[in-house]
C-alpha positions in Angstrom: -2.2 -11.1 41.4 -4.3 -10.6 38.2 -7.0 -13.5 37.3 -5.4 -13.7 34.0 -2.0 -15.0 35.2 -3.9 -18.3 35.9 -4.5 -18.6 32.2 -1.0 -18.7 31.6 -0.4 -22.5 30.6 3.3 -22.0 29.7 4.0 -20.9 33.7 2.3 -24.1 34.5 4.4 -26.1 32.1 7.6 -24.4 33.4 6.6 -25.5 37.1 5.8 -29.0 35.7 9.1 -29.5 34.4 10.7 -28.6 37.3 8.6 -30.8 39.4 8.9 -33.8 37.0 12.2 -33.3 35.0 12.5 -36.9 34.0 9.3 -36.8 32.1 9.3 -37.0 28.3 8.6 -33.3 27.5 7.9 -31.4 24.4 10.8 -30.3 22.0 10.2 -26.7 22.0 13.1 -26.5 19.8 11.5 -25.1 16.5 8.0 -25.5 14.7 5.9 -24.3 11.4 2.4 -24.1 10.9 -0.2 -25.6 8.8 -3.6 -23.9 8.0 -6.2 -23.4 5.6 -5.5 -19.7 4.2 -7.6 -17.3 6.0 -8.5 -19.3 9.0 -8.2 -17.5 12.6 -5.4 -18.3 14.7 -7.4 -20.7 16.5 -7.0 -23.2 13.4 -3.4 -22.9 12.7 -1.7 -26.2 13.6 1.4 -26.2 15.2 4.1 -28.7 13.9 7.4 -29.4 15.3 10.1 -31.9 14.2 9.2 -35.7 13.7 5.6 -34.3 12.9 4.7 -34.0 16.8 1.7 -31.4 16.4 -1.2 -29.6 17.8 -4.4 -29.0 16.0 -4.6 -25.4 17.1 -3.6 -23.4 20.2 -3.7 -24.7 23.7 -5.3 -27.9 22.3 -3.1 -31.4 22.8 -0.2 -32.8 21.6 0.3 -35.6 19.3 3.1 -37.9 19.0 4.2 -41.2 17.3 6.6 -43.3 19.4 7.7 -47.0 18.9 8.6 -49.7 21.4 10.6 -52.8 20.4 12.1 -53.6 23.9 12.8 -50.0 24.4 11.0 -46.8 24.0 11.9 -44.6 21.2 10.3 -41.0 21.2 10.8 -37.8 18.8 11.1 -35.7 21.6 14.4 -37.1 22.5 15.9 -37.3 18.8 18.4 -34.9 17.6 17.3 -32.4 15.2 19.5 -33.6 12.6 18.0 -37.0 12.6 14.9 -35.7 10.7 14.3 -35.2 7.0 11.2 -32.8 6.6 9.9 -31.4 3.5 6.7 -30.7 1.8 5.6 -33.8 -0.2 5.0 -31.7 -3.4 6.8 -28.5 -3.7 3.7 -26.7 -4.4 1.6 -28.4 -1.8 1.7 -28.2 2.1 1.7 -31.9 2.9 4.3 -31.9 5.7 6.6 -35.0 5.6 8.9 -36.3 8.2 11.2 -39.1 7.7 13.6 -40.5 10.3 14.9 -43.9 11.7 14.1 -45.6 15.1 16.4 -48.5 15.1 15.8 -50.6 12.2 12.5 -48.9 11.5 11.9 -46.0 9.3 8.9 -43.7 10.0 7.2 -41.4 7.5 4.3 -39.5 8.5 2.5 -37.0 6.6 0.3 -34.1 7.7 -2.0 -31.4 6.1 -4.8 -29.0 7.2 -7.8 -29.0 5.1 -11.6 -27.8 5.4 -13.8 -25.1 4.4 -14.1 -21.5 5.1 -17.6 -21.2 3.9 -18.7 -24.1 6.4 -15.9 -23.1 9.1 -15.2 -26.7 9.5 -11.5 -27.8 9.5 -9.4 -31.1 9.8 -5.8 -32.2 10.0 -5.0 -35.4 8.2 -2.6 -37.5 9.4 -0.8 -40.7 8.0 1.7 -42.8 9.6 3.9 -45.4 8.0 6.5 -47.5 9.6 8.9 -49.7 7.4 10.9 -52.5 8.7 14.5 -51.6 7.2 16.4 -54.3 9.0 17.0 -57.8 7.8 14.7 -60.1 10.1 11.0 -59.8 11.1 10.3 -57.4 13.9 7.8 -56.9 16.5 6.6 -53.7 17.2 4.1 -51.4 19.1 3.5 -48.0 17.2 2.2 -45.8 20.0 0.2 -42.7 19.1 0.4 -40.5 22.2 -2.0 -37.9 23.0 -0.8 -35.4 26.0 -1.8 -31.9 27.2 1.5 -30.4 26.3 3.4 -30.8 23.0 4.0 -28.4 20.2 0.8 -26.2 21.5 -0.9 -28.3 24.0 -3.5 -27.5 26.7 -5.3 -29.0 29.5 -6.8 -32.2 29.2 -9.3 -32.9 31.9 -10.8 -36.1 30.8 -9.6 -38.7 28.2 -11.1 -42.0 26.7 -11.3 -44.0 23.5 -14.6 -44.4 21.6 -15.5 -46.7 18.6 -14.2 -44.2 16.0 -12.3 -41.6 18.1 -10.6 -40.6 21.0 -12.8 -38.2 23.3 -10.9 -35.3 24.8 -12.6 -32.8 27.2 -15.8 -35.0 26.3 -15.6 -33.9 22.6 -14.8 -36.5 19.9 -11.4 -34.9 18.5 -8.8 -37.7 17.2 -10.5 -40.3 14.8 -8.9 -43.1 13.6 -9.3 -45.4 10.5 -7.9 -48.6 12.3 -9.1 -49.5 15.8 -6.3 -49.7 17.8 -5.6 -53.0 19.6 -6.0 -51.1 23.0 -6.0 -47.7 24.5 -4.3 -46.7 28.0 -4.9 -43.4 29.7 -3.3 -41.8 32.7 -4.2 -39.0 35.2 -1.4 -37.0 37.0 -4.2 -36.6 39.8 -5.1 -40.4 40.0 -1.7 -41.9 39.0 0.6 -39.4 40.0 2.4 -39.7 36.6 2.4 -39.3 32.7 1.9 -42.2 29.9 5.3 -41.5 29.0 6.8 -42.6 32.4 4.6 -45.7 32.0 5.6 -46.5 28.6 9.5 -46.1 29.3 8.9 -48.8 32.0 7.9 -51.4 29.3 4.4 -51.1 31.0 1.1 -50.1 29.6 -1.7 -47.7 31.2 -4.0 -50.1 33.2 -7.0 -47.6 32.7 -9.0 -47.2 29.2 -10.0 -43.3 30.7 -8.8 -40.8 33.0 -9.8 -37.5 34.5 -7.7 -34.7 36.3 -9.1 -31.5 37.3 -6.0 -29.6 36.9 -6.1 -30.9 33.2 -2.9 -33.2 33.2 -4.4 -36.3 31.5 -2.4 -38.4 28.8 -3.4 -41.5 26.5 -2.1 -43.6 23.8 -3.6 -45.5 21.1 -1.1 -49.2 20.8 -1.0 -50.7 17.5 1.0 -54.0 17.9 2.4 -55.5 14.5 4.9 -57.8 13.4 6.6 -56.6 10.2 8.5 -58.7 7.8 11.7 -57.1 6.3 10.7 -54.3 3.9 7.2 -54.4 4.8 5.2 -51.4 6.1 2.1 -50.9 8.5 0.2 -47.6 7.7 -2.3 -45.9 9.7 -4.3 -42.9 9.0 -5.9 -40.6 11.5 -7.9 -36.9 11.4 -8.1 -34.6 13.8 -11.4 -32.4 14.2 -10.1 -28.9 15.1 -12.2 -27.9 17.9 -15.0 -30.4 17.1 -17.7 -30.5 19.7 -17.3 -26.9 20.4 -20.8 -25.7 21.7 -20.8 -22.6 19.9 -19.9 -24.3 16.5 -22.8 -26.7 16.5 -23.0 -26.6 12.7 -19.8 -28.7 12.4 -20.2 -32.0 10.9 -17.8 -34.7 12.1 -15.7 -36.6 9.8 -16.7 -39.5 7.9 -15.1 -42.7 9.1 -13.3 -44.5 7.6 -12.2 -42.3 5.2 -10.4 -42.4 2.2 -6.8 -40.5 3.0 -5.7 -41.3 -0.6 -8.6 -39.7 -2.2 -8.8 -36.6 0.4 -5.1 -36.2 -0.4 -5.6 -36.3 -4.2 -8.3 -33.2 -3.7 -6.0 -31.1 -1.4 -3.1 -31.4 -4.3 -5.5 -30.5 -7.1 -6.5 -27.4 -4.7 -3.1 -26.1 -4.1 -1.8 -26.7 -7.3 -4.5 -24.6 -8.9 -3.6 -21.6 -6.3 0.1 -21.7 -7.2 0.3 -21.4 -11.0 4.1 -20.5 -11.7 6.6 -23.4 -12.3 10.5 -23.1 -11.8 12.3 -25.7 -13.4 15.8 -24.6 -12.1 19.4 -26.3 -11.8 18.7 -25.3 -7.8 16.5 -27.3 -6.0 16.9 -25.2 -2.8 16.2 -21.8 -4.8 12.6 -23.7 -6.1 11.6 -24.9 -3.1 12.5 -21.6 -1.1 10.3 -20.1 -3.5 7.4 -22.4 -3.3 7.7 -22.9 0.5 7.9 -19.4 1.4 4.6 -18.1 -0.5 3.0 -21.2 1.0 3.7 -20.3 4.7 2.7 -16.7 3.9 -0.6 -17.8 2.4 -1.7 -20.3 5.2 -0.5 -17.8 7.7 -3.5 -15.3 6.6 -6.5 -14.5 8.6 -9.5 -13.7 6.5 -8.2 -11.1 4.3 -5.0 -10.0 6.2 -1.6 -11.4 6.2 0.1 -12.3 9.5 3.9 -11.8 10.3 3.6 -15.4 12.1 0.7 -16.8 13.8 0.0 -16.7 17.6 3.0 -14.0 18.2 1.5 -11.7 15.8 -2.1 -12.0 15.4 -2.6 -8.8 13.5 -1.6 -7.2 10.6 1.6 -5.6 11.3 1.5 -3.2 8.2 5.2 -2.9 7.7 5.6 -6.4 7.5 2.4 -7.0 6.0 2.9 -4.8 3.2 5.8 -7.0 2.1 4.0 -10.1 2.7 0.9 -8.5 0.4 3.4 -7.6 -2.2 5.0 -11.1 -2.2 1.7 -13.0 -2.4 0.7 -10.4 -5.3 3.9 -11.3 -7.5 3.4 -14.9 -6.4 0.2 -15.0 -8.6 -2.4 -14.7 -5.3 -3.8 -11.5 -6.8 -7.6 -12.1 -5.4 -6.2 -12.3 -1.7 -3.7 -9.5 -2.4 -6.8 -7.3 -3.9 -9.1 -8.2 -0.8 -6.1 -7.5 1.4 -5.2 -3.9 -0.1 -8.9 -2.9 0.0 -9.1 -4.0 3.9 -6.0 -1.8 4.3 -8.1 1.3 3.3 -9.7 0.9 6.8 -6.7 0.9 8.9 -3.8 3.5 9.5 -0.7 3.0 11.1 -1.2 -0.8 11.9 1.6 -2.1 13.7 2.0 -3.4 17.2 4.4 -0.4 18.0 1.7 2.0 17.4 1.6 4.6 14.6 4.9 4.3 12.6 5.8 6.5 9.9 7.0 4.1 7.0 3.5 2.5 6.9 2.2 5.5 5.0 4.7 5.0 2.0 4.3 1.1 2.2 0.6 1.6 1.7 1.0 3.6 -1.4 3.7 1.2 -2.7 1.6 -1.9 -2.1 -1.5 -0.4 -4.0 0.7 0.4 -7.0 2.2 -2.8 -7.1 -1.2 -4.5 -7.1 -2.3 -1.8 -10.0 0.9 -2.8 -12.0 0.2 -6.4 -11.6 -3.4 -6.6 -12.4 -3.8 -3.5 -14.6 -7.3 -3.2 -12.6 -8.4 0.2 -13.4 -11.8 -0.1 -10.9 -9.4 -1.1 -8.2 -7.4 1.8 -8.8 -10.5 4.3 -8.7 -11.7 2.8 -5.7 -8.3 3.2 -3.6 -7.2 6.5 -5.2 -9.1 8.9 -2.7 -7.2 6.9 0.4 -3.9 7.2 -1.9 -4.0 10.7 -1.9 -4.7 11.2 1.9 -1.6 9.2 2.2 0.5 10.9 -0.2 -0.9 14.6 1.3 0.1 13.1 4.9 3.7 12.6 3.6 4.0 15.9 2.5 2.7 17.3 5.7 5.5 15.3 7.5 8.3 16.9 5.1 7.1 20.4 6.2 5.9 20.0 9.8 7.2 21.6 12.7 5.1 20.0 15.3 4.8 16.1 16.0 2.1 14.6 14.0 0.0 12.3 16.3 -2.4 9.4 15.5 -3.9 7.1 17.9 -3.5 3.4 17.5 -5.3 0.6 19.5 -3.4 -2.6 18.7 -0.1 -2.3 20.6 2.1 -5.3 21.9 2.0 -5.9 25.7 5.5 -4.9 26.0 5.1 -1.3 24.5 1.5 -0.7 25.7 2.2 2.1 28.0 5.2 3.8 26.1 4.9 7.6 26.0 5.8 7.6 22.2 3.5 5.1 20.8 0.8 7.4 19.3 3.7 9.5 17.6 3.8 9.3 14.0 6.5 11.9 13.1 8.1 14.7 14.8 9.2 18.1 13.2 11.0 17.8 10.2 15.1 17.3 10.3 16.5 19.3 7.3 13.5 18.9 5.3 13.3 15.2 5.7 10.3 13.3 7.5 11.4 12.8 11.1 9.2 9.5 11.2 9.0 7.0 14.1 9.8 3.2 13.2 11.2 0.6 15.9 11.0 2.9 18.6 13.2 5.5 16.8 13.6 7.8 13.8 15.7 6.0 11.1 15.7 8.6 8.6 16.7 7.1 5.4 14.3 3.9 6.0 11.2 6.3 6.5 12.2 8.8 3.7 12.8 6.0 1.2 9.5 4.6 1.8 7.9 8.2 1.6 9.7 8.7 -1.6 8.4 5.4 -3.1 5.0 6.4 -1.8 5.1 9.6 -3.6 6.3 8.6 -6.4 4.2 5.8 -6.8 1.0 8.1 -6.1 2.4 10.5 -9.1 2.4 7.4 -11.5 -1.2 6.3 -10.7 -2.4 9.9 -10.6 -1.0 10.4 -14.0 -3.0 7.3 -15.2 -5.9 8.5 -13.8 -5.4 12.0 -15.5 -5.7 13.4 -12.0 -4.4 17.0 -11.6 -2.7 15.9 -8.2 0.1 13.8 -9.7 2.1 16.9 -10.4 2.1 18.0 -7.0 3.1 14.4 -5.9 5.9 14.2 -8.1 7.2 17.4 -7.4 7.5 16.7 -3.8 8.9 13.1 -4.6 11.5 14.9 -6.4 12.4 17.4 -3.8 12.5 14.4 -0.9 15.0 12.5 -3.5 17.3 15.5 -3.8 17.5 16.2 -0.1 18.3 12.6 0.5 20.8 12.8 -1.8 22.1 15.9 -0.7 22.5 14.8 2.9 23.7 11.3 1.9 27.2 12.1 2.5 26.8 12.8 6.1 23.7 10.6 7.1 23.3 7.4 4.7 23.9 4.1 6.4 23.7 5.8 9.8 21.4 3.0 10.5 21.4 -0.6 9.6 18.0 -0.5 8.0 19.5 1.9 5.2 20.9 -0.8 2.9 18.1 -2.6 2.9 15.6 -0.4 0.8 17.8 2.3 -0.9 17.3 0.8 -4.3 14.8 -1.8 -3.8 12.0 -1.5 -3.4 12.2 2.1 -3.2 14.3 3.4 -6.0 15.7 6.5 -4.4 19.3 5.9 -4.5 21.7 6.8 -7.2 24.3 4.1 -8.4 26.7 6.7 -9.3 26.8 8.8 -5.9 29.9 7.8 -4.4 28.8 8.2 -0.7 26.0 5.5 -1.3 28.3 3.1 -3.1 30.9 3.9 -0.2 27.9 3.2 2.3 27.2 -0.1 0.9 31.0 -0.9 0.7 31.8 0.1 4.5 28.6 -1.8 5.7 29.6 -5.0 3.9 33.0 -5.1 5.8 31.6 -4.1 9.0 28.6 -6.2 9.2 28.5 -9.1 6.8 32.3 -9.6 6.1 34.5 -9.0 9.1 38.0 -9.6 8.8 37.2 -11.9 5.7 34.8 -14.1 7.4 31.1 -14.0 6.3 28.8 -13.4 9.0 25.0 -13.4 9.1 22.2 -11.8 11.2 21.0 -13.7 13.8 17.7 -11.9 15.0 16.6 -9.1 12.2 16.9 -11.8 9.3 14.8 -9.8 7.1 17.4 -7.1 7.1 20.1 -9.1 5.6 17.9 -10.6 3.0 16.9 -7.3 2.2 20.6 -6.1 1.7 21.3 -8.9 -0.5 18.2 -7.7 -2.6 19.9 -4.2 -3.0 23.4 -5.7 -4.0 21.9 -7.8 -6.8 20.3 -4.5 -8.2 23.8 -3.1 -7.8 25.5 -5.5 -9.6 27.4 -7.2 -6.5 25.8 -10.7 -7.6 28.7 -12.6 -5.7 28.0 -10.9 -2.2 24.5 -11.1 -2.7 24.7 -14.8 -3.0 27.0 -14.8 0.1 24.0 -14.0 1.8 21.2 -16.0 -0.2 23.3 -19.2 -0.3 23.2 -18.9 3.6 19.6 -18.7 3.7 19.0 -21.3 1.4 21.2 -23.8 3.3 20.3 -22.7 6.9 16.7 -23.0 8.1 15.2 -22.6 11.4 13.0 -25.8 10.8 15.6 -27.6 8.7 14.2 -28.5 5.1 11.5 -26.0 5.3 13.2 -22.8 4.2 11.7 -21.1 7.3 13.7 -18.3 9.2 13.6 -16.4 12.4 13.5 -13.1 14.1 14.4 -11.9 17.5 15.6 -14.3 20.4 12.3 -14.9 22.3 8.6 -14.5 21.6 9.2 -11.0 21.0 6.7 -8.4 20.3 3.6 -10.6 21.4 0.3 -9.2 21.0 -2.1 -11.1 22.7 0.0 -13.6 24.7 -1.3 -16.4 22.7 1.6 -18.8 23.2 1.8 -17.9 26.8 -1.7 -19.5 27.2 -0.6 -22.6 25.3 1.6 -25.8 27.2 4.2 -25.6 24.2 7.1 -23.3 22.7 8.0 -22.7 26.3 11.6 -22.2 25.6 10.6 -19.4 23.4 14.2 -19.2 21.8 12.8 -17.3 18.7 9.8 -16.0 16.5 9.4 -18.4 13.7 8.8 -19.0 10.8 9.0 -15.2 10.1 6.6 -13.6 7.4 8.8 -10.7 6.8 11.6 -12.8 6.0 9.6 -15.1 4.3 8.4 -12.4 2.0 11.5 -10.8 1.2 13.3 -14.0 0.5 10.6 -14.9 -1.9 10.8 -11.6 -3.6 14.5 -11.6 -4.0 14.3 -15.0 -5.5 11.3 -13.8 -8.0 13.8 -11.0 -8.8 16.8 -13.1 -9.5 15.0 -14.1 -12.1 12.8 -11.5 -13.5 12.4 -7.8 -12.3 10.7 -4.8 -13.7 12.4 -1.2 -13.9 11.5 1.8 -15.5 9.4 0.0 -18.1 12.0 -2.6 -18.7 12.0 -6.4 -18.1 15.2 -7.7 -16.8 15.8 -11.4 -17.1 18.4 -13.5 -15.0 19.9 -10.3 -13.0 20.5 -12.7 -9.8 20.9 -16.0 -11.6 24.5 -17.3 -10.8 26.7 -18.3 -13.5 27.0 -22.2 -13.0 23.4 -22.3 -14.0 24.2 -21.1 -17.5 25.8 -24.7 -18.0 22.6 -26.5 -18.4 18.9 -25.8 -19.7 16.3 -24.6 -17.4 13.0 -22.6 -17.5 10.5 -20.4 -15.6 6.8 -20.6 -16.7 4.0 -18.1 -15.6 5.5 -15.7 -13.1 3.3 -12.7 -12.5 4.9 -9.5 -13.4 3.6 -6.0 -14.7 4.0 -7.2 -18.2 1.3 -9.9 -17.2 2.5 -13.5 -17.1 6.2 -14.1 -18.1 7.8 -17.6 -19.0 11.4 -18.0 -20.3 13.6 -20.8 -21.2 17.5 -21.0 -21.5 19.1 -22.8 -23.9 22.7 -23.6 -22.7 23.7 -24.7 -26.2 22.4 -21.4 -27.6 23.5 -19.2 -24.6 19.9 -17.8 -25.2 16.8 -17.2 -23.5 13.5 -17.2 -25.2 11.3 -14.9 -23.3 7.5 -14.9 -23.4 5.4 -11.9 -21.8 1.5 -11.3 -22.1 2.1 -7.6 -22.6 5.5 -6.0 -24.4 7.7 -4.2 -22.0 9.7 -1.2 -23.6 12.8 -3.4 -23.3 14.1 -6.8 -22.2 17.4 -7.2 -21.3 19.9 -9.6 -19.2 22.9 -8.3 -17.4 24.3 -11.9 -18.2 27.3 -11.3 -20.6 27.2 -12.9 -23.7 23.8 -14.2 -23.4 21.1 -13.6 -26.0 17.7 -13.1 -25.6 14.8 -13.7 -28.1 11.3 -12.0 -27.2 7.7 -13.1 -28.2 4.1 -12.3 -27.2 2.0 -15.0 -25.5 -0.2 -16.6 -28.0 
């Protein structure tokens, strides 16, 4: 048996659950991540419902429980009992509110720190309020265990003057000294702290040790609360505090001013997320903000992540969407660094060398240039764009397979014989590109067309003679796709995902394409008059909705969009899933943790987050052929009241607009004048003005 198997803490957790089924185990039903943008996976905090969390992978679990003649735990509550949100729509302070008998618990957690100093903290506040009619005594337990959202072995635990020491290092700091601290060791006591507390008892020991790593501890705050009164406690987790290779780290100052730290954190995030949505639908606005924020928190250095832990790499297909979403969300500095980094990588996906990434790379570069008009950037990346465009032309013509070697491949697929295949011999002049372990012709060729046409556009701007060649082959490819659409379009579920947006190869007037969308609607999304939704690959459904908005099928687009606004894998956070397990894991990070052992799905998925943000953005403003389109996806019921958008990034600079219901009119402000501004909304006027 491999040495590595012994490092699989999920296996040990499963074994322990079988041996001790009565313990209060981790939830493992859903989660999200909080992090300082750009930090490594080791600094991504996992949070489950009730704000039970782990400050990084394979660390420890933190939970808040109450005891008032009976033990109340977040792990045993139903998902629908929690109300979860960001405290402020643009700021990832995660708030969880719930009731335990007569007590309301509201906890807040956020991740902050300095990339420059490489020193990071999780700030945690717990507020317990008596909502009953009489004064009540209660024990507020803050429980630290070796399992949780993403736990790891605790071999020793004890409480110091300012912090709980875990595995010999100060990890969990408190502003208020607990009334008492108790610790339990499975090796010495044959139990877990939860079992002791369930009996109405309290651990007798103040420290514990266990060579197998199953220690647990509890801070007890005993308080009597009059009706309507609250008790508030502030904590800070020093992520990987005391690690010998991070010797420069400074400990948090205790006591600390939570309100001051929070204020500085709010200012920091509000300076990064600079657009404002004042819309009739709070779900619409929150989904846009929350998904963009998640994408940014997922980033590692200058690269996106589809989701932390499962995908510790820039999976470039998903990554291109994520970078474009962050770019259109105004995070241009990050997007530019990510684009420059992408120059050094080819076909970076966990499935090996995949053909669609070539066109996606060029599309991403073109989008960034259009948004920023940064000519120095364009000159820097132009040679790499030309190399990719020439590779697309080669793939259109090749009669032999195109092979490229890729190092980062998922464990599951690492020994497949086809992982180095970019494309096979062309099929009827179309690129036979490999993607998702097969050859989806129209998906791959759609992005090839987008890449070639984008390369041509950028080449014309630079007065490069190669632009004409790229445009010629883009036109040839599109012509072939249209000619063969009657037979081949919609033979793959990916086809409706990208035919109009973002690749724009399809023709709204071609009957076979419209019929393809029509047939797919009734075979996939609306079966026997009942709306159904994608359980696994959610980004394909959201992308289909995006294309239907452009086709003028707004009602159908909203039938999908409304589902994603109202149903989330972590209720209240607008996050969504892909797959039905920890699928496509690259480095088996979850398997090294005592948490997420049910592995019901991969969540949150950044590809869906990116596509959802981009769909919401395009419902408000969209560019096409030099035009600015306002309100393409705005539902008619919104038009009964005033609303506004400020400072959305576009290829015309910052775009703002105000809608007046009384005048049935948009007043639109842009930095740079489009060729035309229009709205598909009937009987709605537009007044246009330049910023300044």
